[in-house]
MARZA-851097 format. One record per atom (N, C-alpha, C, O): chain; atom name; residue in one letter; x, y, z. Coordinates in nm, 3 decimals, padded with zeros to 5 digits. Example, Ala and Ser with C-alpha at 12.3 -4.5 7.8 and 13.67 -1.06 7.14 Angstrom:
BEGIN
chaine; atome; residu; px; py; pz
A; N; A; 01.319; -00.569; 00.780
A; CA; A; 01.230; -00.450; 00.780
A; C; A; 01.320; -00.330; 00.780
A; O; A; 01.424; -00.332; 00.846
A; N; S; 01.285; -00.225; 00.708
A; CA; S; 01.367; -00.106; 00.714
A; C; S; 01.290; 00.003; 00.787
A; O; S; 01.341; 00.114; 00.804
***
This chain:
BEGIN
chaine; atome; residu; px; py; pz
A; N; X; 02.310; -05.668; 00.351
A; CA; X; 02.376; -05.548; 00.380
A; C; X; 02.512; -05.569; 00.438
A; O; X; 02.532; -05.659; 00.520
A; N; X; 02.602; -05.491; 00.398
A; CA; X; 02.736; -05.507; 00.446
A; C; X; 02.800; -05.370; 00.470
A; O; X; 02.817; -05.292; 00.376
A; N; X; 02.835; -05.342; 00.595
A; CA; X; 02.897; -05.213; 00.633
A; C; X; 02.814; -05.096; 00.595
A; O; X; 02.868; -04.997; 00.545
A; N; X; 02.687; -05.101; 00.614
A; CA; X; 02.597; -04.987; 00.586
A; C; X; 02.609; -04.885; 00.697
A; O; X; 02.605; -04.922; 00.815
A; N; X; 02.626; -04.754; 00.663
A; CA; X; 02.635; -04.652; 00.765
A; C; X; 02.505; -04.663; 00.854
A; O; X; 02.398; -04.698; 00.803
A; N; X; 02.517; -04.633; 00.982
A; CA; X; 02.401; -04.649; 01.077
A; C; X; 02.275; -04.575; 01.034
A; O; X; 02.165; -04.625; 01.058
A; N; X; 02.286; -04.461; 00.974
A; CA; X; 02.170; -04.386; 00.936
A; C; X; 02.110; -04.424; 00.801
A; O; X; 02.006; -04.372; 00.762
A; N; X; 02.175; -04.514; 00.731
A; CA; X; 02.130; -04.553; 00.596
A; C; X; 02.069; -04.692; 00.602
A; O; X; 02.135; -04.787; 00.561
A; N; X; 01.949; -04.709; 00.649
A; CA; X; 01.891; -04.843; 00.667
A; C; X; 01.767; -04.857; 00.585
A; O; X; 01.689; -04.949; 00.609
A; N; X; 01.746; -04.771; 00.489
A; CA; X; 01.622; -04.786; 00.411
A; C; X; 01.620; -04.914; 00.333
A; O; X; 01.513; -04.972; 00.313
A; N; X; 01.736; -04.963; 00.286
A; CA; X; 01.736; -05.092; 00.212
A; C; X; 01.696; -05.206; 00.301
A; O; X; 01.628; -05.299; 00.256
A; N; X; 01.736; -05.202; 00.428
A; CA; X; 01.696; -05.307; 00.524
A; C; X; 01.547; -05.303; 00.542
A; O; X; 01.481; -05.406; 00.531
A; N; X; 01.490; -05.187; 00.570
A; CA; X; 01.350; -05.177; 00.588
A; C; X; 01.270; -05.210; 00.466
A; O; X; 01.160; -05.265; 00.478
A; N; X; 01.320; -05.178; 00.347
A; CA; X; 01.249; -05.212; 00.222
A; C; X; 01.247; -05.363; 00.204
A; O; X; 01.145; -05.420; 00.165
A; N; X; 01.360; -05.429; 00.232
A; CA; X; 01.369; -05.577; 00.220
A; C; X; 01.270; -05.640; 00.319
A; O; X; 01.196; -05.733; 00.285
A; N; X; 01.269; -05.591; 00.436
A; CA; X; 01.177; -05.646; 00.541
A; C; X; 01.034; -05.624; 00.498
A; O; X; 00.951; -05.715; 00.508
A; N; X; 01.001; -05.502; 00.448
A; CA; X; 00.865; -05.477; 00.407
A; C; X; 00.817; -05.564; 00.290
A; O; X; 00.698; -05.592; 00.273
A; N; X; 00.916; -05.606; 00.209
A; CA; X; 00.889; -05.693; 00.097
A; C; X; 00.878; -05.842; 00.141
A; O; X; 00.854; -05.929; 00.057
A; N; X; 00.894; -05.868; 00.269
A; CA; X; 00.883; -06.004; 00.322
A; C; X; 01.005; -06.088; 00.291
A; O; X; 00.996; -06.210; 00.277
A; N; X; 01.120; -06.021; 00.280
A; CA; X; 01.245; -06.096; 00.251
A; C; X; 01.322; -06.116; 00.381
A; O; X; 01.325; -06.028; 00.467
A; N; X; 01.385; -06.236; 00.391
A; CA; X; 01.471; -06.258; 00.506
A; C; X; 01.601; -06.175; 00.490
A; O; X; 01.636; -06.138; 00.378
A; N; X; 01.669; -06.147; 00.596
A; CA; X; 01.786; -06.059; 00.593
A; C; X; 01.905; -06.129; 00.658
A; O; X; 01.892; -06.190; 00.764
A; N; X; 02.021; -06.120; 00.594
A; CA; X; 02.148; -06.154; 00.650
A; C; X; 02.229; -06.025; 00.639
A; O; X; 02.233; -05.966; 00.531
A; N; X; 02.292; -05.980; 00.744
A; CA; X; 02.363; -05.851; 00.743
A; C; X; 02.475; -05.846; 00.847
A; O; X; 02.481; -05.926; 00.940
A; N; X; 02.561; -05.752; 00.828
A; CA; X; 02.658; -05.728; 00.932
A; C; X; 02.599; -05.640; 01.040
A; O; X; 02.502; -05.568; 01.017
A; N; X; 02.657; -05.646; 01.155
A; CA; X; 02.598; -05.575; 01.277
A; C; X; 02.651; -05.430; 01.280
A; O; X; 02.747; -05.398; 01.350
A; N; X; 02.586; -05.348; 01.202
A; CA; X; 02.621; -05.205; 01.199
A; C; X; 02.494; -05.126; 01.237
A; O; X; 02.382; -05.171; 01.214
A; N; X; 02.513; -05.011; 01.295
A; CA; X; 02.398; -04.929; 01.336
A; C; X; 02.300; -05.004; 01.419
A; O; X; 02.335; -05.073; 01.514
A; N; X; 02.172; -04.989; 01.381
A; CA; X; 02.066; -05.054; 01.449
A; C; X; 02.010; -05.177; 01.380
A; O; X; 01.895; -05.214; 01.400
A; N; X; 02.093; -05.239; 01.298
A; CA; X; 02.045; -05.354; 01.219
A; C; X; 01.991; -05.464; 01.310
A; O; X; 01.879; -05.510; 01.286
A; N; X; 02.060; -05.509; 01.410
A; CA; X; 02.014; -05.613; 01.498
A; C; X; 01.885; -05.573; 01.568
A; O; X; 01.795; -05.656; 01.582
A; N; X; 01.872; -05.450; 01.612
A; CA; X; 01.749; -05.402; 01.681
A; C; X; 01.633; -05.400; 01.581
A; O; X; 01.520; -05.432; 01.617
A; N; X; 01.660; -05.362; 01.458
A; CA; X; 01.557; -05.343; 01.358
A; C; X; 01.492; -05.476; 01.320
A; O; X; 01.371; -05.483; 01.298
A; N; X; 01.572; -05.581; 01.312
A; CA; X; 01.519; -05.713; 01.275
A; C; X; 01.440; -05.775; 01.392
A; O; X; 01.465; -05.747; 01.509
A; N; X; 01.345; -05.862; 01.355
A; CA; X; 01.279; -05.938; 01.464
A; C; X; 01.382; -06.028; 01.534
A; O; X; 01.477; -06.075; 01.471
A; N; X; 01.365; -06.053; 01.661
A; CA; X; 01.459; -06.131; 01.742
A; C; X; 01.498; -06.267; 01.671
A; O; X; 01.614; -06.309; 01.674
A; N; X; 01.401; -06.328; 01.612
A; CA; X; 01.431; -06.458; 01.546
A; C; X; 01.527; -06.453; 01.432
A; O; X; 01.590; -06.553; 01.396
A; N; X; 01.540; -06.338; 01.375
A; CA; X; 01.626; -06.316; 01.259
A; C; X; 01.767; -06.273; 01.296
A; O; X; 01.855; -06.267; 01.209
A; N; X; 01.790; -06.246; 01.421
A; CA; X; 01.919; -06.188; 01.462
A; C; X; 02.034; -06.290; 01.450
A; O; X; 02.151; -06.252; 01.451
A; N; X; 02.001; -06.417; 01.440
A; CA; X; 02.110; -06.517; 01.423
A; C; X; 02.182; -06.497; 01.290
A; O; X; 02.292; -06.549; 01.271
A; N; X; 02.120; -06.423; 01.198
A; CA; X; 02.183; -06.404; 01.069
A; C; X; 02.248; -06.262; 01.058
A; O; X; 02.275; -06.212; 00.948
A; N; X; 02.271; -06.201; 01.175
A; CA; X; 02.344; -06.077; 01.182
A; C; X; 02.485; -06.116; 01.232
A; O; X; 02.498; -06.179; 01.337
A; N; X; 02.586; -06.079; 01.159
A; CA; X; 02.724; -06.123; 01.189
A; C; X; 02.805; -05.999; 01.234
A; O; X; 02.777; -05.887; 01.192
A; N; X; 02.902; -06.020; 01.318
A; CA; X; 02.987; -05.909; 01.366
A; C; X; 03.053; -05.834; 01.249
A; O; X; 03.095; -05.897; 01.152
A; N; X; 03.062; -05.708; 01.258
A; CA; X; 03.125; -05.628; 01.156
A; C; X; 03.273; -05.619; 01.194
A; O; X; 03.305; -05.573; 01.303
A; N; X; 03.361; -05.662; 01.108
A; CA; X; 03.504; -05.655; 01.138
A; C; X; 03.572; -05.762; 01.057
A; O; X; 03.519; -05.812; 00.958
A; N; X; 03.693; -05.796; 01.100
A; CA; X; 03.768; -05.897; 01.021
A; C; X; 03.686; -06.029; 01.013
A; O; X; 03.632; -06.077; 01.112
A; N; X; 03.679; -06.081; 00.897
A; CA; X; 03.606; -06.205; 00.874
A; C; X; 03.456; -06.187; 00.848
A; O; X; 03.381; -06.284; 00.836
A; N; X; 03.414; -06.059; 00.840
A; CA; X; 03.269; -06.032; 00.822
A; C; X; 03.218; -06.092; 00.692
A; O; X; 03.109; -06.148; 00.686
A; N; X; 03.302; -06.079; 00.585
A; CA; X; 03.261; -06.131; 00.455
A; C; X; 03.235; -06.283; 00.460
A; O; X; 03.136; -06.334; 00.407
A; N; X; 03.328; -06.350; 00.525
A; CA; X; 03.315; -06.497; 00.537
A; C; X; 03.188; -06.529; 00.620
A; O; X; 03.108; -06.612; 00.580
A; N; X; 03.171; -06.462; 00.735
A; CA; X; 03.059; -06.487; 00.822
A; C; X; 02.925; -06.455; 00.756
A; O; X; 02.826; -06.525; 00.775
A; N; X; 02.923; -06.346; 00.677
A; CA; X; 02.805; -06.308; 00.605
A; C; X; 02.773; -06.416; 00.500
A; O; X; 02.656; -06.451; 00.479
A; N; X; 02.875; -06.468; 00.437
A; CA; X; 02.852; -06.578; 00.340
A; C; X; 02.795; -06.699; 00.406
A; O; X; 02.708; -06.764; 00.347
A; N; X; 02.838; -06.735; 00.525
A; CA; X; 02.786; -06.846; 00.598
A; C; X; 02.640; -06.818; 00.633
A; O; X; 02.557; -06.908; 00.620
A; N; X; 02.608; -06.700; 00.676
A; CA; X; 02.470; -06.667; 00.711
A; C; X; 02.379; -06.673; 00.589
A; O; X; 02.268; -06.725; 00.596
A; N; X; 02.426; -06.621; 00.479
A; CA; X; 02.346; -06.630; 00.352
A; C; X; 02.331; -06.774; 00.307
A; O; X; 02.224; -06.812; 00.260
A; N; X; 02.433; -06.855; 00.319
A; CA; X; 02.424; -06.995; 00.280
A; C; X; 02.318; -07.072; 00.365
A; O; X; 02.246; -07.159; 00.315
A; N; X; 02.313; -07.036; 00.495
A; CA; X; 02.215; -07.098; 00.581
A; C; X; 02.074; -07.065; 00.537
A; O; X; 01.986; -07.151; 00.540
A; N; X; 02.051; -06.939; 00.496
A; CA; X; 01.920; -06.903; 00.447
A; C; X; 01.885; -06.967; 00.313
A; O; X; 01.771; -07.006; 00.289
A; N; X; 01.983; -06.975; 00.229
A; CA; X; 01.964; -07.040; 00.099
A; C; X; 01.923; -07.183; 00.113
A; O; X; 01.837; -07.233; 00.040
A; N; X; 01.987; -07.250; 00.211
A; CA; X; 01.964; -07.394; 00.233
A; C; X; 01.834; -07.425; 00.301
A; O; X; 01.798; -07.543; 00.308
A; N; X; 01.759; -07.326; 00.352
A; CA; X; 01.641; -07.356; 00.427
A; C; X; 01.521; -07.269; 00.384
A; O; X; 01.496; -07.165; 00.446
A; N; X; 01.450; -07.309; 00.279
A; CA; X; 01.344; -07.230; 00.226
A; C; X; 01.231; -07.198; 00.330
A; O; X; 01.173; -07.089; 00.331
A; N; X; 01.203; -07.296; 00.415
A; CA; X; 01.097; -07.272; 00.517
A; C; X; 01.141; -07.166; 00.616
A; O; X; 01.060; -07.083; 00.658
A; N; X; 01.266; -07.169; 00.654
A; CA; X; 01.313; -07.063; 00.747
A; C; X; 01.314; -06.927; 00.681
A; O; X; 01.278; -06.826; 00.743
A; N; X; 01.355; -06.923; 00.551
A; CA; X; 01.350; -06.799; 00.478
A; C; X; 01.212; -06.742; 00.473
A; O; X; 01.195; -06.622; 00.494
A; N; X; 01.110; -06.825; 00.446
A; CA; X; 00.972; -06.782; 00.440
A; C; X; 00.925; -06.729; 00.580
A; O; X; 00.861; -06.625; 00.591
A; N; X; 00.959; -06.804; 00.683
A; CA; X; 00.919; -06.766; 00.818
A; C; X; 00.982; -06.635; 00.859
A; O; X; 00.914; -06.546; 00.912
A; N; X; 01.110; -06.623; 00.835
A; CA; X; 01.181; -06.495; 00.875
A; C; X; 01.134; -06.380; 00.790
A; O; X; 01.124; -06.267; 00.837
A; N; X; 01.103; -06.409; 00.660
A; CA; X; 01.051; -06.298; 00.578
A; C; X; 00.916; -06.246; 00.628
A; O; X; 00.889; -06.125; 00.630
A; N; X; 00.833; -06.340; 00.669
A; CA; X; 00.698; -06.304; 00.723
A; C; X; 00.715; -06.224; 00.857
A; O; X; 00.649; -06.121; 00.877
A; N; X; 00.803; -06.272; 00.944
A; CA; X; 00.828; -06.200; 01.068
A; C; X; 00.884; -06.060; 01.043
A; O; X; 00.846; -05.964; 01.110
A; N; X; 00.971; -06.051; 00.948
A; CA; X; 01.026; -05.921; 00.912
A; C; X; 00.921; -05.824; 00.865
A; O; X; 00.919; -05.707; 00.905
A; N; X; 00.833; -05.873; 00.778
A; CA; X; 00.725; -05.789; 00.724
A; C; X; 00.635; -05.742; 00.841
A; O; X; 00.600; -05.624; 00.849
A; N; X; 00.600; -05.834; 00.929
A; CA; X; 00.514; -05.795; 01.044
A; C; X; 00.583; -05.687; 01.127
A; O; X; 00.520; -05.590; 01.168
A; N; X; 00.714; -05.706; 01.152
A; CA; X; 00.789; -05.606; 01.236
A; C; X; 00.789; -05.472; 01.170
A; O; X; 00.771; -05.371; 01.239
A; N; X; 00.808; -05.463; 01.039
A; CA; X; 00.809; -05.330; 00.972
A; C; X; 00.671; -05.267; 00.983
A; O; X; 00.662; -05.147; 01.012
A; N; X; 00.566; -05.340; 00.964
A; CA; X; 00.432; -05.286; 00.975
A; C; X; 00.403; -05.237; 01.118
A; O; X; 00.344; -05.131; 01.138
A; N; X; 00.445; -05.316; 01.216
A; CA; X; 00.418; -05.279; 01.355
A; C; X; 00.505; -05.166; 01.408
A; O; X; 00.459; -05.082; 01.485
A; N; X; 00.628; -05.167; 01.367
A; CA; X; 00.720; -05.071; 01.429
A; C; X; 00.774; -04.958; 01.344
A; O; X; 00.820; -04.856; 01.396
A; N; X; 00.769; -04.973; 01.213
A; CA; X; 00.835; -04.878; 01.127
A; C; X; 00.740; -04.812; 01.025
A; O; X; 00.782; -04.721; 00.953
A; N; X; 00.616; -04.856; 01.019
A; CA; X; 00.522; -04.798; 00.928
A; C; X; 00.472; -04.663; 00.991
A; O; X; 00.494; -04.638; 01.110
A; N; X; 00.409; -04.581; 00.913
A; CA; X; 00.354; -04.452; 00.966
A; C; X; 00.261; -04.485; 01.083
A; O; X; 00.269; -04.424; 01.190
A; N; X; 00.171; -04.583; 01.060
A; CA; X; 00.074; -04.616; 01.161
A; C; X; 00.142; -04.664; 01.294
A; O; X; 00.102; -04.627; 01.404
A; N; X; 00.248; -04.749; 01.276
A; CA; X; 00.318; -04.800; 01.385
A; C; X; 00.391; -04.691; 01.466
A; O; X; 00.394; -04.694; 01.589
A; N; X; 00.449; -04.594; 01.395
A; CA; X; 00.521; -04.484; 01.458
A; C; X; 00.422; -04.394; 01.527
A; O; X; 00.449; -04.350; 01.639
A; N; X; 00.309; -04.365; 01.468
A; CA; X; 00.207; -04.281; 01.530
A; C; X; 00.160; -04.347; 01.663
A; O; X; 00.147; -04.280; 01.766
A; N; X; 00.136; -04.478; 01.657
A; CA; X; 00.094; -04.550; 01.776
A; C; X; 00.201; -04.546; 01.884
A; O; X; 00.169; -04.532; 02.002
A; N; X; 00.329; -04.558; 01.845
A; CA; X; 00.435; -04.548; 01.948
A; C; X; 00.441; -04.412; 02.008
A; O; X; 00.456; -04.400; 02.130
A; N; X; 00.428; -04.305; 01.928
A; CA; X; 00.426; -04.169; 01.988
A; C; X; 00.304; -04.151; 02.075
A; O; X; 00.314; -04.086; 02.179
A; N; X; 00.187; -04.207; 02.038
A; CA; X; 00.071; -04.193; 02.121
A; C; X; 00.094; -04.256; 02.258
A; O; X; 00.055; -04.200; 02.360
A; N; X; 00.158; -04.373; 02.260
A; CA; X; 00.185; -04.440; 02.388
A; C; X; 00.283; -04.356; 02.475
A; O; X; 00.266; -04.346; 02.596
A; N; X; 00.384; -04.297; 02.413
A; CA; X; 00.473; -04.211; 02.486
A; C; X; 00.402; -04.090; 02.547
A; O; X; 00.422; -04.058; 02.664
A; N; X; 00.318; -04.025; 02.466
A; CA; X; 00.242; -03.910; 02.513
A; C; X; 00.148; -03.951; 02.627
A; O; X; 00.139; -03.882; 02.728
A; N; X; 00.078; -04.066; 02.611
A; CA; X; -00.010; -04.117; 02.715
A; C; X; 00.063; -04.139; 02.844
A; O; X; 00.013; -04.105; 02.951
A; N; X; 00.185; -04.198; 02.836
A; CA; X; 00.261; -04.222; 02.958
A; C; X; 00.303; -04.086; 03.021
A; O; X; 00.302; -04.068; 03.143
A; N; X; 00.341; -03.992; 02.933
A; CA; X; 00.381; -03.863; 02.991
A; C; X; 00.266; -03.787; 03.051
A; O; X; 00.285; -03.707; 03.142
A; N; X; 00.147; -03.813; 02.999
A; CA; X; 00.027; -03.742; 03.053
A; C; X; -00.040; -03.826; 03.166
A; O; X; -00.142; -03.786; 03.222
A; N; X; 00.018; -03.941; 03.196
A; CA; X; -00.034; -04.019; 03.306
A; C; X; -00.163; -04.094; 03.270
A; O; X; -00.242; -04.125; 03.359
A; N; X; -00.184; -04.123; 03.144
A; CA; X; -00.305; -04.193; 03.098
A; C; X; -00.279; -04.341; 03.099
A; O; X; -00.368; -04.419; 03.064
***
């Protein structure tokens, strides 16, 4: 992902759900969306972003084990935090806190 508008993150979530590792520029909620272990491949958005993104991609290409591990973590994060079930559970927790349960 490169310079994606903050509200347009479906490609990021789809890649994560497919178990793919992600290298991206730091726009919108990209860094928050990714599992913490994958945030090293999020580069600042601005001058030099293309170069930095290339470096991040090259690091992933060079390390198949890390790619597989980050892909698996990304898939787990999507299921836990961004799936329908995950979102329903998050809302349930908020309501329970509000109701003092």
